[in-house]
N, C-alpha and C positions, 0 to 999 in steps of 0.2 A: 465504560463498557468493558466487560471481561473478554480476554483473548479467546476463550472457548466459544463465545457467541459469534466470533468472527471466523471460525473455522470454515475453510473453503473460500474465504474472501480476502484473506490476509495478503496473498500474493498480488492480487489486483490493486489493493490499497497501497502497497509499497511501491509497485510499479508506477502508480499515479503520482505518488509523492516525488518520483524522479523525473516526471514528464517535463518539468520546466528547466531541467539541466542537472548537472552533477551535484551531488551532496555527499558529505561525510555521513557516517552511520547515525550519529546523534541528531544531525540536521534532518535526516529522513524521518526519524521519530517525531521531531518538533513540527515538521511540515504536515504530517498526518494529524497531529493534535490540533494544530492551528486551522487546518482546512475543515475540521469537524467541530470547530468552536469548543474544543476540549472534551468532546464526548467520547473520542477514541484516543486514549493516552496509554499506549502499551508499554509494558516494562521492557527495558533493554534486553533482558533475557529472552524475550520473544522476538524482538526486531532483528538482533544480530544473527542468530541462527537462520532466520528466514532469508536475510540478505545473502548469507553464505550459500544457502541452497539455491537461490535465484542465480547467483554467480556461477555455481557449478552447472546449472541448467543452461547457461549461455544467454539468459534473459537480461542480465546486467553485467557490466564489466567494472572491475575495481582496479584502482591504482593507488600506490602509496605516495605520500608527500610529507614534508616536514613543515609544520606551522608552529611558530614560536618555540622551536626546539623539540616539539613533540611530533612523533609519527602519527599520521592520520590516513585512514583508508577512505577514499572517495569512490562513490559508485555512480554509474550512469547507465541509461537504457541502451541496449543494443537494438539493432533492427528487429531481431526476433522478439525482444522485449516489447517493442512498440506494437508488433503484431499481436502478442499475447495480451497486452493492455486493451487493444481494440476488441479482441475476442472476449475478454473479461467484461468489458462494458456492455457488449451485445448480450452476453449471457445474463448479466444482472438485469438489464431492461426486460428480458423475457421472463425471468424469475419474478421480478417485482410486479409485472403485469399479471402473471398467473396468480400470485398471492393476493393481489388487490381484488381480482375477480372472485376468488374463492371466499374472501372475507366479506364481500358484498359492500353495499353503500355504507358510508359513515353515518352514524346517528347524528341527528340535528342537535346543535348545542345552543343554549340560550344565554 
């Protein structure tokens, strides 16, 4: 799935990938890919700028560590981030319900 398709939903997806606990940037990307059975596999050039933006907004907090001699930035949800994730979920449910209603019933398959 292309990043452009996810416009407007990327923040919620990244926040959800951090819901289970802190992750470094690449692990956030992997968690999103794994949770969608590979259907959403974003380039790092999309994920990292979005993580930096979420951090500046106070929705996630980052900290540096050294793992195997390499510096690594780990991110975790803040209280504001959890509130934003809950809001994103509610908004998505409303949106999905409205689109489903507009598209009408699914055709029968045989």
